[in-house]
VEXDREN-2710 file (C-alpha; in Angstrom, 1 decimal):
% VEXDREN-2710
k/r/px/py/pz
1/ALA/36.8/25.2/-26.7
2/LYS/35.0/23.6/-23.8
3/ASP/31.7/25.3/-24.9
4/GLY/31.9/23.5/-28.2
5/LYS/32.5/26.7/-30.2
6/ILE/35.4/27.0/-32.7
7/THR/37.5/30.1/-32.1
8/ASP/39.9/31.6/-34.6
9/ILE/43.4/32.0/-33.2
10/VAL/45.6/32.8/-36.2
11/GLY/44.4/33.4/-39.8
12/ARG/42.4/31.4/-42.3
13/GLY/39.3/31.1/-40.0
14/ASP/36.9/31.3/-42.9
15/ALA/38.1/28.4/-45.0
16/ASP/34.5/27.7/-45.9
17/LEU/34.8/30.7/-48.2
18/PRO/37.7/29.6/-50.4
19/SER/37.3/32.2/-53.2
20/ASP/37.8/35.0/-50.6
21/SER/39.8/33.2/-48.0
22/ILE/42.4/35.9/-47.6
23/GLU/41.1/38.6/-50.0
24/GLY/40.1/41.8/-48.3
25/LYS/41.8/40.9/-45.1
26/PRO/44.7/42.9/-43.4
27/ALA/47.8/41.1/-44.5
28/ALA/49.3/41.3/-41.0
29/SER/46.4/39.2/-39.7
30/VAL/46.7/36.4/-42.3
31/THR/48.9/33.4/-41.7
32/PHE/50.8/32.7/-44.9
33/GLY/52.8/29.7/-46.0
34/GLN/55.8/30.1/-48.4
35/PHE/55.5/32.6/-51.2
36/ALA/56.4/31.2/-54.6
37/ARG/57.3/34.5/-56.2
38/TRP/57.2/38.2/-55.0
39/ALA/58.0/41.6/-56.3
40/VAL/57.6/45.3/-55.3
41/ALA/56.4/48.2/-57.3
42/ASP/57.9/51.7/-57.0
43/ASN/54.9/52.8/-54.9
44/GLY/55.6/50.1/-52.3
45/ASP/52.8/47.7/-53.3
46/VAL/53.9/44.2/-52.7
47/TYR/52.9/41.4/-55.2
48/PHE/53.3/37.7/-54.5
49/VAL/52.2/34.3/-55.9
50/TYR/50.5/32.2/-53.3
51/LYS/48.4/29.0/-53.2
52/VAL/45.8/29.3/-50.4
53/PRO/45.9/26.0/-48.5
54/LEU/42.3/24.8/-48.0
55/VAL/41.6/21.4/-46.4
56/GLY/40.1/18.9/-48.8
57/LEU/40.2/21.3/-51.8
58/ALA/42.7/21.6/-54.7
59/THR/43.9/25.2/-55.1
60/ALA/45.8/27.1/-57.8
61/PRO/48.5/29.7/-57.7
62/VAL/47.1/33.3/-57.5
63/ILE/48.9/36.6/-57.9
64/TRP/48.0/38.8/-54.9
65/ARG/48.8/42.5/-54.0
66/VAL/49.1/44.3/-50.7
67/GLY/48.9/48.0/-51.1
68/ALA/49.4/51.0/-48.8
69/ASP/46.2/50.1/-46.9
70/GLY/47.7/46.7/-45.9
71/VAL/44.8/44.8/-47.4
72/VAL/45.2/41.6/-49.5
73/VAL/43.8/42.0/-53.0
74/ARG/43.6/39.2/-55.7
75/VAL/45.2/40.5/-58.9
76/ALA/45.1/37.4/-61.1
77/GLY/43.9/33.8/-61.0
78/LYS/41.3/31.8/-59.2
79/VAL/41.8/30.2/-55.8
80/LEU/40.1/26.9/-56.5
81/LEU/41.8/24.7/-59.1
82/GLU/39.9/23.9/-62.3
83/ALA/40.8/21.1/-64.6
84/SER/40.9/23.2/-67.7
85/ALA/42.8/26.4/-68.2
86/PRO/41.5/28.3/-71.3
87/ASN/43.8/30.7/-73.1
88/PRO/44.0/33.6/-70.7
89/VAL/44.8/36.2/-73.3
90/GLY/42.1/38.8/-73.4
91/LEU/40.5/37.7/-70.2
92/PRO/40.2/39.8/-67.1
93/ALA/43.1/38.6/-64.9
94/ARG/40.8/37.8/-62.0
95/GLU/38.8/35.4/-64.2
96/ALA/41.8/33.5/-65.6
97/MET/42.8/30.0/-64.4
98/LEU/46.5/29.8/-63.7
99/HIS/47.8/26.3/-63.3
100/SER/51.3/27.6/-62.6
101/VAL/53.3/30.9/-62.4
102/ASP/57.0/30.2/-63.1
103/ASN/58.3/33.8/-62.9
104/MET/56.8/37.1/-62.0
105/SER/57.9/40.8/-62.1
106/VAL/56.3/44.1/-61.6
107/SER/57.2/47.3/-63.5
108/PRO/57.8/50.6/-61.6
109/GLU/54.3/51.6/-62.8
110/GLY/52.7/48.5/-61.3
111/ILE/52.3/46.5/-64.5
112/VAL/52.5/42.8/-63.7
113/PHE/54.4/40.4/-66.0
114/PHE/54.4/36.7/-65.4
115/ALA/55.7/33.6/-67.1
116/VAL/53.8/30.3/-67.5
117/GLY/55.8/27.6/-69.3
118/ILE/56.9/29.0/-72.7
119/ARG/54.7/32.0/-72.5
120/ILE/55.2/35.4/-71.0
121/TYR/52.1/37.6/-70.2
122/ARG/51.4/41.0/-68.8
123/ILE/48.4/42.4/-67.1
124/ASP/47.6/45.7/-68.7
125/SER/46.3/48.9/-66.9
126/GLN/42.7/47.7/-67.4
127/GLY/43.4/44.4/-65.6
128/VAL/43.3/42.3/-68.8
129/ILE/45.9/39.7/-69.7
130/ARG/48.0/40.3/-72.8
131/LEU/50.5/38.0/-74.5
132/VAL/54.1/39.3/-74.7
133/THR/55.8/36.2/-76.3
134/SER/55.2/32.5/-76.7
135/ALA/57.9/31.2/-79.0
136/PRO/58.4/27.4/-79.0
137/PRO/61.5/25.7/-77.6
138/GLY/64.5/25.8/-79.9
139/THR/63.8/29.3/-81.2
140/ASP/67.0/31.2/-81.7
141/LEU/67.4/34.7/-80.1
142/ALA/68.6/37.4/-82.4
143/ASP/68.9/41.2/-82.3
144/GLY/66.0/43.0/-83.8
145/MET/63.6/40.1/-84.0
146/PRO/60.0/40.7/-83.1
147/THR/59.3/40.2/-79.4
148/VAL/56.4/37.8/-80.1
149/SER/58.9/35.5/-82.0
150/ALA/61.5/35.5/-79.3
151/PRO/62.3/32.6/-76.9
152/SER/60.0/32.9/-73.9
153/LYS/61.0/30.0/-71.7
154/SER/63.1/31.9/-69.2
155/ARG/65.2/31.5/-66.1
156/GLY/64.0/34.9/-65.0
157/ILE/62.2/38.1/-66.0
158/LEU/62.7/41.6/-64.7
159/ALA/60.3/44.4/-65.6
160/LEU/62.1/47.6/-66.5
161/ALA/59.0/49.6/-67.5
162/ALA/55.4/49.1/-68.4
163/ASP/56.5/48.0/-71.9
164/GLN/60.0/46.6/-71.3
165/LEU/61.3/43.4/-69.9
166/LEU/64.7/42.0/-69.2
167/VAL/64.7/38.3/-69.9
168/VAL/67.1/35.5/-69.3
169/PRO/66.2/32.9/-72.0
170/THR/66.8/29.2/-71.3
171/GLU/67.7/28.6/-74.9
172/GLY/71.3/29.0/-76.1
173/PRO/74.2/30.3/-74.1
174/PRO/73.6/32.4/-70.9
175/ARG/72.7/36.0/-71.9
176/LEU/70.3/38.8/-71.2
177/ALA/67.8/40.2/-73.7
178/LYS/65.6/43.3/-73.5
179/TYR/62.1/42.6/-74.8
180/THR/59.5/45.3/-75.5
181/VAL/55.7/44.8/-75.6
182/ASP/54.7/44.9/-79.3
183/GLY/58.3/45.7/-80.2
184/THR/61.6/44.0/-80.8
185/VAL/64.5/42.4/-79.0
186/GLN/67.9/43.8/-78.0
187/VAL/70.4/41.1/-77.0
188/TRP/72.9/42.1/-74.3
189/ARG/76.6/41.3/-74.9
190/ASP/79.6/41.9/-72.6
191/GLY/77.4/44.1/-70.3
192/ALA/76.6/46.6/-73.1
193/TYR/73.4/47.2/-75.0
194/GLY/72.0/49.6/-77.5
195/ILE/69.1/51.9/-77.1
196/LEU/66.0/50.1/-78.4
197/ASN/63.8/52.0/-80.8
198/ASN/60.3/51.0/-80.2
199/ASP/58.4/53.0/-82.8
END
């Protein structure tokens, strides 16, 4: 402006506060770029993966949520990129460093599942990251195998419930598989599948 003052016009006016650059703001007032992934819970909460663009700073993908109040909340990940990414299992999701998020889905109950490389994680009801599966490439998929041993590199994941995922593994022929948390795998064939007993 002519008086030498900087005036915010649209979004991201507080880029000098990168860790909270969009958190806590009304989503309708924030200028977003392209979302990498997004999902909606049964209660209408919207979850999305987004890297906040900050001039001169490297940023990382973060999982965000917009609830009924319309405010942006950081669910998992840190805004500023860090060189190392320690194993996130057991960490509070907001303290984990996510270098990438390849797939994401949200169960009707609002439990977030996300895939990073060959690993699939979930964020439990306490906000802690748990491992669902991390089998190495080349692992064969079979009915009844433990979920933790199942192929995890996936073309897509869809949360059916807080403890159930529908996965499209990249290994082997195209097919769907039902994974359960701390359970076993049921492979779909010809559009039919059996009821999975998760005792």
